[in-house]
A tleap script that builds the chain and sets N, CA, C and O, in Angstrom:
source leaprc.protein.ff14SB
mol = sequence {
  NMET PRO ASP THR LEU PRO GLN GLY ARG GLU
  LEU ASP ALA LEU VAL ALA GLU LYS VAL MET
  GLY LEU THR VAL ASN TRP ALA SER GLU GLN
  ASN PRO VAL PHE PRO GLY GLY ASP TRP ASN
  ASN LYS LEU THR ASP GLY PRO TYR CYS PRO
  PRO GLY CYS TRP PRO VAL LYS HIE TYR SER
  ARG ASP ILE ALA ALA ALA TRP GLN VAL LYS
  ALA GLU MET ILE ARG ARG GLY TRP ILE PHE
  GLU MET THR VAL SER ASP ASN GLY ILE ALA
  LYS VAL TRP PHE SER ASN MET HIE ALA VAL
  GLY GLY MET CYS ALA VAL ASP ALA LYS SER
  GLU ALA ASP GLU ALA ARG CYS ILE VAL SER
  ALA ALA ILE ASP ALA LEU ARG ASN ALA GLY
  GLU VAL CGLU
}
set mol.1.N position { -18.229 40.255 25.951 }
set mol.1.CA position { -17.640 39.910 24.687 }
set mol.1.C position { -17.312 41.192 23.938 }
set mol.1.O position { -18.133 42.110 23.915 }
set mol.2.N position { -16.162 41.280 23.341 }
set mol.2.CA position { -15.787 42.510 22.655 }
set mol.2.C position { -16.757 42.850 21.528 }
set mol.2.O position { -17.142 41.978 20.749 }
set mol.3.N position { -17.153 44.129 21.443 }
set mol.3.CA position { -18.096 44.562 20.423 }
set mol.3.C position { -17.456 44.650 19.048 }
set mol.3.O position { -18.172 44.688 18.047 }
set mol.4.N position { -16.145 44.683 18.967 }
set mol.4.CA position { -15.471 44.881 17.693 }
set mol.4.C position { -15.266 43.601 16.908 }
set mol.4.O position { -14.750 43.646 15.791 }
set mol.5.N position { -15.652 42.470 17.452 }
set mol.5.CA position { -15.479 41.199 16.753 }
set mol.5.C position { -16.559 41.024 15.695 }
set mol.5.O position { -17.700 41.442 15.892 }
set mol.6.N position { -16.200 40.404 14.569 }
set mol.6.CA position { -17.231 40.079 13.591 }
set mol.6.C position { -18.176 39.035 14.172 }
set mol.6.O position { -17.874 38.405 15.186 }
set mol.7.N position { -19.292 38.863 13.535 }
set mol.7.CA position { -20.285 37.892 14.012 }
set mol.7.C position { -20.517 36.825 12.947 }
set mol.7.O position { -20.111 36.987 11.796 }
set mol.8.N position { -21.160 35.755 13.331 }
set mol.8.CA position { -21.588 34.730 12.385 }
set mol.8.C position { -20.438 34.105 11.618 }
set mol.8.O position { -19.400 33.768 12.187 }
set mol.9.N position { -20.643 33.953 10.302 }
set mol.9.CA position { -19.660 33.263 9.469 }
set mol.9.C position { -18.357 34.047 9.341 }
set mol.9.O position { -17.300 33.453 9.129 }
set mol.10.N position { -18.416 35.366 9.465 }
set mol.10.CA position { -17.165 36.132 9.440 }
set mol.10.C position { -16.306 35.793 10.653 }
set mol.10.O position { -15.084 35.699 10.539 }
set mol.11.N position { -16.931 35.611 11.808 }
set mol.11.CA position { -16.196 35.193 13.002 }
set mol.11.C position { -15.642 33.787 12.801 }
set mol.11.O position { -14.497 33.512 13.159 }
set mol.12.N position { -16.452 32.897 12.227 }
set mol.12.CA position { -15.979 31.531 11.952 }
set mol.12.C position { -14.742 31.547 11.055 }
set mol.12.O position { -13.784 30.815 11.299 }
set mol.13.N position { -14.767 32.385 10.018 }
set mol.13.CA position { -13.634 32.478 9.096 }
set mol.13.C position { -12.396 33.026 9.799 }
set mol.13.O position { -11.286 32.545 9.569 }
set mol.14.N position { -12.582 34.031 10.655 }
set mol.14.CA position { -11.462 34.593 11.412 }
set mol.14.C position { -10.848 33.533 12.325 }
set mol.14.O position { -9.625 33.431 12.426 }
set mol.15.N position { -11.682 32.759 12.977 }
set mol.15.CA position { -11.205 31.674 13.843 }
set mol.15.C position { -10.458 30.625 13.020 }
set mol.15.O position { -9.394 30.151 13.417 }
set mol.16.N position { -11.031 30.270 11.865 }
set mol.16.CA position { -10.386 29.267 11.010 }
set mol.16.C position { -8.976 29.714 10.622 }
set mol.16.O position { -8.040 28.915 10.635 }
set mol.17.N position { -8.832 30.988 10.277 }
set mol.17.CA position { -7.525 31.502 9.862 }
set mol.17.C position { -6.573 31.693 11.033 }
set mol.17.O position { -5.454 31.181 11.022 }
set mol.18.N position { -7.018 32.429 12.039 }
set mol.18.CA position { -6.102 32.885 13.083 }
set mol.18.C position { -5.860 31.873 14.189 }
set mol.18.O position { -4.794 31.874 14.804 }
set mol.19.N position { -6.830 31.014 14.453 }
set mol.19.CA position { -6.644 30.011 15.501 }
set mol.19.C position { -6.282 28.656 14.898 }
set mol.19.O position { -5.324 28.017 15.333 }
set mol.20.N position { -7.046 28.221 13.899 }
set mol.20.CA position { -6.868 26.878 13.358 }
set mol.20.C position { -5.816 26.807 12.257 }
set mol.20.O position { -5.408 25.715 11.862 }
set mol.21.N position { -5.368 27.973 11.751 }
set mol.21.CA position { -4.298 27.990 10.760 }
set mol.21.C position { -4.717 27.620 9.353 }
set mol.21.O position { -3.879 27.202 8.553 }
set mol.22.N position { -5.995 27.762 9.029 }
set mol.22.CA position { -6.494 27.428 7.696 }
set mol.22.C position { -6.478 28.661 6.801 }
set mol.22.O position { -6.506 29.790 7.291 }
set mol.23.N position { -6.433 28.446 5.504 }
set mol.23.CA position { -6.562 29.532 4.536 }
set mol.23.C position { -8.015 29.584 4.108 }
set mol.23.O position { -8.578 28.571 3.693 }
set mol.24.N position { -8.624 30.753 4.204 }
set mol.24.CA position { -10.059 30.887 3.956 }
set mol.24.C position { -10.298 31.794 2.760 }
set mol.24.O position { -9.667 32.844 2.632 }
set mol.25.N position { -11.211 31.386 1.885 }
set mol.25.CA position { -11.671 32.193 0.756 }
set mol.25.C position { -13.180 32.245 0.786 }
set mol.25.O position { -13.835 31.382 1.371 }
set mol.26.N position { -13.728 33.271 0.147 }
set mol.26.CA position { -15.171 33.380 0.005 }
set mol.26.C position { -15.575 32.681 -1.280 }
set mol.26.O position { -15.038 32.979 -2.347 }
set mol.27.N position { -16.521 31.748 -1.184 }
set mol.27.CA position { -17.052 31.088 -2.376 }
set mol.27.C position { -18.188 31.943 -2.914 }
set mol.27.O position { -19.129 32.248 -2.181 }
set mol.28.N position { -18.115 32.333 -4.178 }
set mol.28.CA position { -19.136 33.214 -4.735 }
set mol.28.C position { -20.402 32.443 -5.059 }
set mol.28.O position { -20.425 31.213 -5.000 }
set mol.29.N position { -21.445 33.165 -5.397 }
set mol.29.CA position { -22.709 32.529 -5.752 }
set mol.29.C position { -22.582 31.694 -7.019 }
set mol.29.O position { -23.400 30.805 -7.256 }
set mol.30.N position { -21.561 31.969 -7.841 }
set mol.30.CA position { -21.358 31.176 -9.040 }
set mol.30.C position { -20.722 29.824 -8.741 }
set mol.30.O position { -20.680 28.949 -9.606 }
set mol.31.N position { -20.239 29.658 -7.548 }
set mol.31.CA position { -19.576 28.411 -7.204 }
set mol.31.C position { -20.618 27.307 -7.053 }
set mol.31.O position { -21.432 27.365 -6.131 }
set mol.32.N position { -20.619 26.317 -7.918 }
set mol.32.CA position { -21.633 25.272 -7.837 }
set mol.32.C position { -21.476 24.380 -6.614 }
set mol.32.O position { -22.417 23.688 -6.225 }
set mol.33.N position { -20.294 24.391 -6.005 }
set mol.33.CA position { -20.084 23.553 -4.822 }
set mol.33.C position { -20.802 24.134 -3.612 }
set mol.33.O position { -21.331 23.392 -2.783 }
set mol.34.N position { -20.822 25.461 -3.510 }
set mol.34.CA position { -21.468 26.136 -2.389 }
set mol.34.C position { -22.419 27.203 -2.914 }
set mol.34.O position { -22.132 28.391 -2.768 }
set mol.35.N position { -23.550 26.818 -3.526 }
set mol.35.CA position { -24.466 27.828 -4.044 }
set mol.35.C position { -24.940 28.755 -2.931 }
set mol.35.O position { -25.182 28.321 -1.805 }
set mol.36.N position { -25.068 30.036 -3.263 }
set mol.36.CA position { -25.487 31.015 -2.269 }
set mol.36.C position { -24.327 31.609 -1.506 }
set mol.36.O position { -24.512 32.594 -0.791 }
set mol.37.N position { -23.155 31.056 -1.629 }
set mol.37.CA position { -21.968 31.594 -0.966 }
set mol.37.C position { -21.822 31.065 0.446 }
set mol.37.O position { -22.809 30.959 1.176 }
set mol.38.N position { -20.628 30.739 0.832 }
set mol.38.CA position { -20.313 30.292 2.175 }
set mol.38.C position { -18.809 30.431 2.345 }
set mol.38.O position { -18.080 30.518 1.356 }
set mol.39.N position { -18.342 30.453 3.566 }
set mol.39.CA position { -16.902 30.450 3.791 }
set mol.39.C position { -16.402 29.043 3.561 }
set mol.39.O position { -17.079 28.074 3.905 }
set mol.40.N position { -15.210 28.923 2.974 }
set mol.40.CA position { -14.636 27.594 2.771 }
set mol.40.C position { -13.128 27.654 2.899 }
set mol.40.O position { -12.515 28.707 2.722 }
set mol.41.N position { -12.550 26.528 3.204 }
set mol.41.CA position { -11.094 26.430 3.322 }
set mol.41.C position { -10.523 26.206 1.940 }
set mol.41.O position { -10.964 25.309 1.222 }
set mol.42.N position { -9.552 27.008 1.560 }
set mol.42.CA position { -8.940 26.868 0.243 }
set mol.42.C position { -7.715 25.972 0.374 }
set mol.42.O position { -6.753 26.310 1.063 }
set mol.43.N position { -7.765 24.839 -0.290 }
set mol.43.CA position { -6.638 23.915 -0.240 }
set mol.43.C position { -5.831 23.934 -1.526 }
set mol.43.O position { -4.772 23.311 -1.600 }
set mol.44.N position { -6.321 24.646 -2.551 }
set mol.44.CA position { -5.584 24.772 -3.799 }
set mol.44.C position { -5.522 26.252 -4.150 }
set mol.44.O position { -6.020 27.088 -3.396 }
set mol.45.N position { -4.921 26.582 -5.281 }
set mol.45.CA position { -4.784 27.971 -5.679 }
set mol.45.C position { -5.976 28.503 -6.464 }
set mol.45.O position { -5.981 29.680 -6.823 }
set mol.46.N position { -6.976 27.690 -6.741 }
set mol.46.CA position { -8.126 28.131 -7.524 }
set mol.46.C position { -8.977 29.143 -6.773 }
set mol.46.O position { -8.956 29.173 -5.542 }
set mol.47.N position { -9.739 29.986 -7.508 }
set mol.47.CA position { -10.546 31.010 -6.856 }
set mol.47.C position { -11.792 30.459 -6.172 }
set mol.47.O position { -12.356 31.134 -5.311 }
set mol.48.N position { -12.234 29.271 -6.521 }
set mol.48.CA position { -13.413 28.680 -5.921 }
set mol.48.C position { -13.033 27.396 -5.204 }
set mol.48.O position { -11.860 27.027 -5.144 }
set mol.49.N position { -14.006 26.741 -4.679 }
set mol.49.CA position { -13.740 25.524 -3.904 }
set mol.49.C position { -13.761 24.305 -4.818 }
set mol.49.O position { -14.828 23.744 -5.067 }
set mol.50.N position { -12.615 23.891 -5.318 }
set mol.50.CA position { -12.566 22.691 -6.154 }
set mol.50.C position { -12.636 21.454 -5.269 }
set mol.50.O position { -12.670 21.577 -4.044 }
set mol.51.N position { -12.658 20.271 -5.861 }
set mol.51.CA position { -12.602 19.064 -5.026 }
set mol.51.C position { -11.398 19.149 -4.082 }
set mol.51.O position { -10.297 19.515 -4.494 }
set mol.52.N position { -11.619 18.818 -2.858 }
set mol.52.CA position { -10.533 18.860 -1.881 }
set mol.52.C position { -10.629 20.002 -0.892 }
set mol.52.O position { -9.748 20.149 -0.045 }
set mol.53.N position { -11.674 20.818 -0.971 }
set mol.53.CA position { -11.873 21.819 0.072 }
set mol.53.C position { -13.249 21.590 0.692 }
set mol.53.O position { -14.061 20.841 0.149 }
set mol.54.N position { -13.504 22.224 1.810 }
set mol.54.CA position { -14.724 21.939 2.562 }
set mol.54.C position { -15.181 23.208 3.277 }
set mol.54.O position { -14.387 24.133 3.448 }
set mol.55.N position { -16.428 23.271 3.693 }
set mol.55.CA position { -16.901 24.470 4.402 }
set mol.55.C position { -16.205 24.637 5.750 }
set mol.55.O position { -15.892 23.656 6.424 }
set mol.56.N position { -15.973 25.866 6.126 }
set mol.56.CA position { -15.440 26.172 7.448 }
set mol.56.C position { -16.473 25.745 8.486 }
set mol.56.O position { -17.673 25.946 8.300 }
set mol.57.N position { -16.004 25.162 9.565 }
set mol.57.CA position { -16.917 24.744 10.634 }
set mol.57.C position { -17.619 25.958 11.237 }
set mol.57.O position { -17.128 27.084 11.145 }
set mol.58.N position { -18.740 25.719 11.837 }
set mol.58.CA position { -19.500 26.776 12.518 }
set mol.58.C position { -18.966 26.897 13.948 }
set mol.58.O position { -19.651 26.559 14.914 }
set mol.59.N position { -17.734 27.383 14.058 }
set mol.59.CA position { -17.075 27.474 15.363 }
set mol.59.C position { -17.886 28.307 16.350 }
set mol.59.O position { -17.893 28.016 17.546 }
set mol.60.N position { -18.566 29.335 15.862 }
set mol.60.CA position { -19.252 30.260 16.768 }
set mol.60.C position { -20.641 29.794 17.185 }
set mol.60.O position { -21.315 30.503 17.933 }
set mol.61.N position { -21.089 28.642 16.736 }
set mol.61.CA position { -22.386 28.141 17.206 }
set mol.61.C position { -22.419 26.642 17.478 }
set mol.61.O position { -23.389 26.136 18.042 }
set mol.62.N position { -21.361 25.922 17.079 }
set mol.62.CA position { -21.290 24.471 17.293 }
set mol.62.C position { -20.302 24.218 18.435 }
set mol.62.O position { -19.106 24.475 18.295 }
set mol.63.N position { -20.800 23.721 19.548 }
set mol.63.CA position { -19.954 23.563 20.734 }
set mol.63.C position { -18.807 22.582 20.481 }
set mol.63.O position { -17.715 22.770 21.016 }
set mol.64.N position { -19.031 21.544 19.680 }
set mol.64.CA position { -17.950 20.594 19.386 }
set mol.64.C position { -16.826 21.281 18.616 }
set mol.64.O position { -15.652 21.037 18.896 }
set mol.65.N position { -17.164 22.130 17.658 }
set mol.65.CA position { -16.155 22.878 16.905 }
set mol.65.C position { -15.454 23.891 17.818 }
set mol.65.O position { -14.247 24.102 17.699 }
set mol.66.N position { -16.203 24.512 18.720 }
set mol.66.CA position { -15.605 25.465 19.660 }
set mol.66.C position { -14.610 24.773 20.583 }
set mol.66.O position { -13.577 25.353 20.919 }
set mol.67.N position { -14.903 23.550 20.994 }
set mol.67.CA position { -13.952 22.820 21.839 }
set mol.67.C position { -12.677 22.498 21.065 }
set mol.67.O position { -11.611 22.376 21.670 }
set mol.68.N position { -12.761 22.358 19.734 }
set mol.68.CA position { -11.549 22.179 18.923 }
set mol.68.C position { -10.705 23.450 18.956 }
set mol.68.O position { -9.476 23.384 18.970 }
set mol.69.N position { -11.365 24.604 18.967 }
set mol.69.CA position { -10.663 25.879 19.102 }
set mol.69.C position { -9.967 25.927 20.456 }
set mol.69.O position { -8.797 26.300 20.543 }
set mol.70.N position { -10.673 25.556 21.497 }
set mol.70.CA position { -10.082 25.517 22.843 }
set mol.70.C position { -8.846 24.618 22.858 }
set mol.70.O position { -7.811 24.997 23.405 }
set mol.71.N position { -8.950 23.433 22.260 }
set mol.71.CA position { -7.822 22.496 22.230 }
set mol.71.C position { -6.626 23.079 21.475 }
set mol.71.O position { -5.481 22.896 21.889 }
set mol.72.N position { -6.890 23.778 20.372 }
set mol.72.CA position { -5.802 24.381 19.604 }
set mol.72.C position { -5.143 25.517 20.385 }
set mol.72.O position { -3.921 25.659 20.356 }
set mol.73.N position { -5.933 26.316 21.075 }
set mol.73.CA position { -5.362 27.395 21.895 }
set mol.73.C position { -4.480 26.810 23.003 }
set mol.73.O position { -3.397 27.329 23.275 }
set mol.74.N position { -4.935 25.749 23.629 }
set mol.74.CA position { -4.135 25.097 24.677 }
set mol.74.C position { -2.850 24.533 24.068 }
set mol.74.O position { -1.777 24.659 24.658 }
set mol.75.N position { -2.952 23.916 22.899 }
set mol.75.CA position { -1.770 23.382 22.214 }
set mol.75.C position { -0.757 24.499 21.954 }
set mol.75.O position { 0.450 24.261 21.974 }
set mol.76.N position { -1.246 25.710 21.711 }
set mol.76.CA position { -0.384 26.858 21.438 }
set mol.76.C position { 0.100 27.554 22.712 }
set mol.76.O position { 0.751 28.595 22.630 }
set mol.77.N position { -0.205 26.998 23.883 }
set mol.77.CA position { 0.328 27.516 25.133 }
set mol.77.C position { -0.605 28.398 25.934 }
set mol.77.O position { -0.186 28.971 26.940 }
set mol.78.N position { -1.850 28.527 25.525 }
set mol.78.CA position { -2.822 29.336 26.257 }
set mol.78.C position { -3.484 28.501 27.344 }
set mol.78.O position { -3.644 27.288 27.203 }
set mol.79.N position { -3.859 29.154 28.412 }
set mol.79.CA position { -4.609 28.518 29.500 }
set mol.79.C position { -6.077 28.866 29.296 }
set mol.79.O position { -6.426 30.029 29.093 }
set mol.80.N position { -6.924 27.861 29.349 }
set mol.80.CA position { -8.370 28.058 29.192 }
set mol.80.C position { -9.017 27.992 30.552 }
set mol.80.O position { -8.746 27.080 31.334 }
set mol.81.N position { -9.873 28.958 30.837 }
set mol.81.CA position { -10.604 28.936 32.100 }
set mol.81.C position { -12.078 29.167 31.830 }
set mol.81.O position { -12.460 30.031 31.041 }
set mol.82.N position { -12.891 28.377 32.501 }
set mol.82.CA position { -14.344 28.520 32.384 }
set mol.82.C position { -14.945 28.238 33.751 }
set mol.82.O position { -14.657 27.218 34.377 }
set mol.83.N position { -15.771 29.148 34.193 }
set mol.83.CA position { -16.469 28.951 35.456 }
set mol.83.C position { -17.964 29.073 35.197 }
set mol.83.O position { -18.392 29.805 34.305 }
set mol.84.N position { -18.739 28.363 35.971 }
set mol.84.CA position { -20.195 28.470 35.894 }
set mol.84.C position { -20.700 28.812 37.290 }
set mol.84.O position { -20.447 28.084 38.250 }
set mol.85.N position { -21.408 29.915 37.390 }
set mol.85.CA position { -21.912 30.373 38.686 }
set mol.85.C position { -23.159 29.584 39.081 }
set mol.85.O position { -23.706 28.823 38.282 }
set mol.86.N position { -23.596 29.775 40.314 }
set mol.86.CA position { -24.797 29.092 40.806 }
set mol.86.C position { -26.033 29.445 39.999 }
set mol.86.O position { -26.969 28.649 39.923 }
set mol.87.N position { -26.052 30.628 39.393 }
set mol.87.CA position { -27.225 31.022 38.608 }
set mol.87.C position { -27.097 30.629 37.128 }
set mol.87.O position { -27.888 31.079 36.299 }
set mol.88.N position { -26.102 29.789 36.795 }
set mol.88.CA position { -25.995 29.240 35.455 }
set mol.88.C position { -25.300 30.123 34.438 }
set mol.88.O position { -25.454 29.907 33.236 }
set mol.89.N position { -24.540 31.110 34.886 }
set mol.89.CA position { -23.811 31.977 33.969 }
set mol.89.C position { -22.386 31.441 33.816 }
set mol.89.O position { -21.661 31.277 34.797 }
set mol.90.N position { -22.003 31.172 32.571 }
set mol.90.CA position { -20.655 30.685 32.285 }
set mol.90.C position { -19.763 31.858 31.924 }
set mol.90.O position { -20.161 32.734 31.155 }
set mol.91.N position { -18.554 31.878 32.478 }
set mol.91.CA position { -17.550 32.885 32.134 }
set mol.91.C position { -16.352 32.156 31.537 }
set mol.91.O position { -15.889 31.152 32.076 }
set mol.92.N position { -15.860 32.675 30.419 }
set mol.92.CA position { -14.793 32.021 29.666 }
set mol.92.C position { -13.691 33.021 29.379 }
set mol.92.O position { -13.974 34.177 29.066 }
set mol.93.N position { -12.422 32.593 29.481 }
set mol.93.CA position { -11.309 33.415 29.032 }
set mol.93.C position { -10.090 32.551 28.801 }
set mol.93.O position { -9.974 31.446 29.332 }
set mol.94.N position { -9.181 33.079 27.997 }
set mol.94.CA position { -7.883 32.462 27.740 }
set mol.94.C position { -6.825 33.403 28.284 }
set mol.94.O position { -7.014 34.619 28.279 }
set mol.95.N position { -5.711 32.853 28.754 }
set mol.95.CA position { -4.615 33.693 29.223 }
set mol.95.C position { -3.291 32.972 28.981 }
set mol.95.O position { -3.242 31.748 28.864 }
set mol.96.N position { -2.228 33.760 28.911 }
set mol.96.CA position { -0.872 33.232 28.924 }
set mol.96.C position { -0.011 34.252 29.648 }
set mol.96.O position { -0.537 35.169 30.279 }
set mol.97.N position { 1.287 34.105 29.567 }
set mol.97.CA position { 2.159 35.027 30.304 }
set mol.97.C position { 2.107 36.443 29.755 }
set mol.97.O position { 2.536 37.376 30.434 }
set mol.98.N position { 1.590 36.630 28.538 }
set mol.98.CA position { 1.651 37.926 27.874 }
set mol.98.C position { 0.304 38.603 27.690 }
set mol.98.O position { 0.257 39.817 27.493 }
set mol.99.N position { -0.787 37.861 27.748 }
set mol.99.CA position { -2.087 38.462 27.433 }
set mol.99.C position { -3.222 37.670 28.060 }
set mol.99.O position { -3.086 36.492 28.390 }
set mol.100.N position { -4.338 38.354 28.210 }
set mol.100.CA position { -5.578 37.726 28.675 }
set mol.100.C position { -6.645 38.031 27.642 }
set mol.100.O position { -6.757 39.160 27.165 }
set mol.101.N position { -7.424 37.027 27.301 }
set mol.101.CA position { -8.510 37.234 26.344 }
set mol.101.C position { -9.716 37.843 27.010 }
set mol.101.O position { -9.864 37.787 28.231 }
set mol.102.N position { -10.571 38.419 26.209 }
set mol.102.CA position { -11.775 39.052 26.728 }
set mol.102.C position { -12.690 38.047 27.381 }
set mol.102.O position { -13.154 37.100 26.745 }
set mol.103.N position { -12.941 38.258 28.639 }
set mol.103.CA position { -13.851 37.372 29.343 }
set mol.103.C position { -15.268 37.691 28.891 }
set mol.103.O position { -15.636 38.859 28.765 }
set mol.104.N position { -16.053 36.664 28.651 }
set mol.104.CA position { -17.455 36.896 28.331 }
set mol.104.C position { -18.298 36.029 29.249 }
set mol.104.O position { -17.828 35.019 29.773 }
set mol.105.N position { -19.517 36.424 29.434 }
set mol.105.CA position { -20.448 35.690 30.290 }
set mol.105.C position { -21.704 35.376 29.487 }
set mol.105.O position { -22.289 36.256 28.856 }
set mol.106.N position { -22.106 34.116 29.520 }
set mol.106.CA position { -23.293 33.679 28.784 }
set mol.106.C position { -24.070 32.681 29.619 }
set mol.106.O position { -23.566 32.155 30.611 }
set mol.107.N position { -25.286 32.431 29.212 }
set mol.107.CA position { -26.126 31.424 29.842 }
set mol.107.C position { -25.537 30.051 29.543 }
set mol.107.O position { -25.430 29.662 28.380 }
set mol.108.N position { -25.157 29.320 30.578 }
set mol.108.CA position { -24.508 28.023 30.402 }
set mol.108.C position { -25.438 26.972 29.820 }
set mol.108.O position { -24.977 25.896 29.440 }
set mol.109.N position { -26.725 27.248 29.739 }
set mol.109.CA position { -27.660 26.270 29.175 }
set mol.109.C position { -27.679 26.311 27.656 }
set mol.109.O position { -28.234 25.412 27.024 }
set mol.110.N position { -27.090 27.324 27.064 }
set mol.110.CA position { -27.094 27.469 25.614 }
set mol.110.C position { -25.726 27.098 25.048 }
set mol.110.O position { -24.759 27.840 25.219 }
set mol.111.N position { -25.646 25.943 24.368 }
set mol.111.CA position { -24.376 25.525 23.780 }
set mol.111.C position { -23.920 26.493 22.695 }
set mol.111.O position { -22.721 26.725 22.536 }
set mol.112.N position { -24.865 27.061 21.947 }
set mol.112.CA position { -24.498 28.020 20.901 }
set mol.112.C position { -23.872 29.267 21.518 }
set mol.112.O position { -22.889 29.788 20.992 }
set mol.113.N position { -24.430 29.752 22.628 }
set mol.113.CA position { -23.849 30.913 23.301 }
set mol.113.C position { -22.470 30.593 23.863 }
set mol.113.O position { -21.552 31.410 23.785 }
set mol.114.N position { -22.333 29.397 24.431 }
set mol.114.CA position { -21.026 28.989 24.945 }
set mol.114.C position { -20.004 28.913 23.827 }
set mol.114.O position { -18.864 29.345 23.999 }
set mol.115.N position { -20.397 28.370 22.686 }
set mol.115.CA position { -19.482 28.271 21.547 }
set mol.115.C position { -19.026 29.651 21.108 }
set mol.115.O position { -17.832 29.878 20.912 }
set mol.116.N position { -19.968 30.577 20.951 }
set mol.116.CA position { -19.631 31.942 20.540 }
set mol.116.C position { -18.705 32.593 21.568 }
set mol.116.O position { -17.781 33.318 21.198 }
set mol.117.N position { -18.942 32.344 22.825 }
set mol.117.CA position { -18.123 32.906 23.893 }
set mol.117.C position { -16.692 32.362 23.824 }
set mol.117.O position { -15.733 33.122 23.959 }
set mol.118.N position { -16.547 31.070 23.619 }
set mol.118.CA position { -15.221 30.442 23.551 }
set mol.118.C position { -14.416 31.019 22.392 }
set mol.118.O position { -13.267 31.422 22.575 }
set mol.119.N position { -15.011 31.062 21.200 }
set mol.119.CA position { -14.243 31.532 20.044 }
set mol.119.C position { -13.984 33.035 20.125 }
set mol.119.O position { -12.929 33.499 19.692 }
set mol.120.N position { -14.922 33.795 20.668 }
set mol.120.CA position { -14.704 35.235 20.829 }
set mol.120.C position { -13.567 35.496 21.813 }
set mol.120.O position { -12.737 36.376 21.584 }
set mol.121.N position { -13.526 34.739 22.903 }
set mol.121.CA position { -12.440 34.898 23.873 }
set mol.121.C position { -11.102 34.517 23.253 }
set mol.121.O position { -10.085 35.148 23.543 }
set mol.122.N position { -11.088 33.501 22.409 }
set mol.122.CA position { -9.852 33.086 21.741 }
set mol.122.C position { -9.332 34.195 20.828 }
set mol.122.O position { -8.150 34.536 20.874 }
set mol.123.N position { -10.212 34.758 20.000 }
set mol.123.CA position { -9.793 35.829 19.093 }
set mol.123.C position { -9.349 37.059 19.879 }
set mol.123.O position { -8.361 37.702 19.526 }
set mol.124.N position { -10.073 37.382 20.937 }
set mol.124.CA position { -9.693 38.545 21.746 }
set mol.124.C position { -8.333 38.324 22.409 }
set mol.124.O position { -7.531 39.253 22.498 }
set mol.125.N position { -8.070 37.109 22.870 }
set mol.125.CA position { -6.768 36.808 23.468 }
set mol.125.C position { -5.657 36.989 22.436 }
set mol.125.O position { -4.613 37.565 22.743 }
set mol.126.N position { -5.876 36.504 21.223 }
set mol.126.CA position { -4.869 36.663 20.175 }
set mol.126.C position { -4.685 38.134 19.798 }
set mol.126.O position { -3.570 38.557 19.494 }
set mol.127.N position { -5.753 38.905 19.816 }
set mol.127.CA position { -5.635 40.350 19.561 }
set mol.127.C position { -4.812 41.008 20.655 }
set mol.127.O position { -3.924 41.812 20.369 }
set mol.128.N position { -5.103 40.670 21.911 }
set mol.128.CA position { -4.370 41.266 23.026 }
set mol.128.C position { -2.885 40.879 22.997 }
set mol.128.O position { -2.037 41.615 23.500 }
set mol.129.N position { -2.584 39.729 22.407 }
set mol.129.CA position { -1.191 39.281 22.285 }
set mol.129.C position { -0.528 39.830 21.033 }
set mol.129.O position { 0.660 39.597 20.808 }
set mol.130.N position { -1.291 40.565 20.207 }
set mol.130.CA position { -0.729 41.134 18.983 }
set mol.130.C position { -0.682 40.178 17.814 }
set mol.130.O position { -0.034 40.473 16.810 }
set mol.131.N position { -1.356 39.028 17.914 }
set mol.131.CA position { -1.345 38.045 16.839 }
set mol.131.C position { -2.473 38.239 15.832 }
set mol.131.O position { -2.446 37.643 14.755 }
set mol.132.N position { -3.458 39.060 16.165 }
set mol.132.CA position { -4.587 39.362 15.286 }
set mol.132.C position { -4.790 40.861 15.316 }
set mol.132.O position { -4.742 41.477 16.381 }
set mol.133.N position { -5.017 41.453 14.151 }
set mol.133.CA position { -5.246 42.903 14.087 }
set mol.133.C position { -6.642 43.243 14.539 }
set mol.133.O position { -7.018 44.415 14.554 }
savepdb mol mol.pdb
quit
């Protein structure tokens, strides 16, 4: 997995913007909707999350959300490949005619690791294609 990728909620926000096409803002600690701060999708022009916005999914640790990323990448013309070796190591990457995403290898028994691997490979593929800085 590329070392230059953000981790945790920053990675989730990057995925939300660059893969899922959402607009993301940081909700401050003053925001009563998300006390303590969290990433959220901005659906209006306000600086905080008014009614009508929601927290960004945990793409990098929720396998169901990661599969939505996979589906969106495929919809955009990317090929998804995942192999699992006899010793339980999963390898994931995306490719198209112009770029290949960073292949990562994780323990296939950990859904959280698989989720992080899927979204990291998606962002790396978009970087290699010049769609993400």
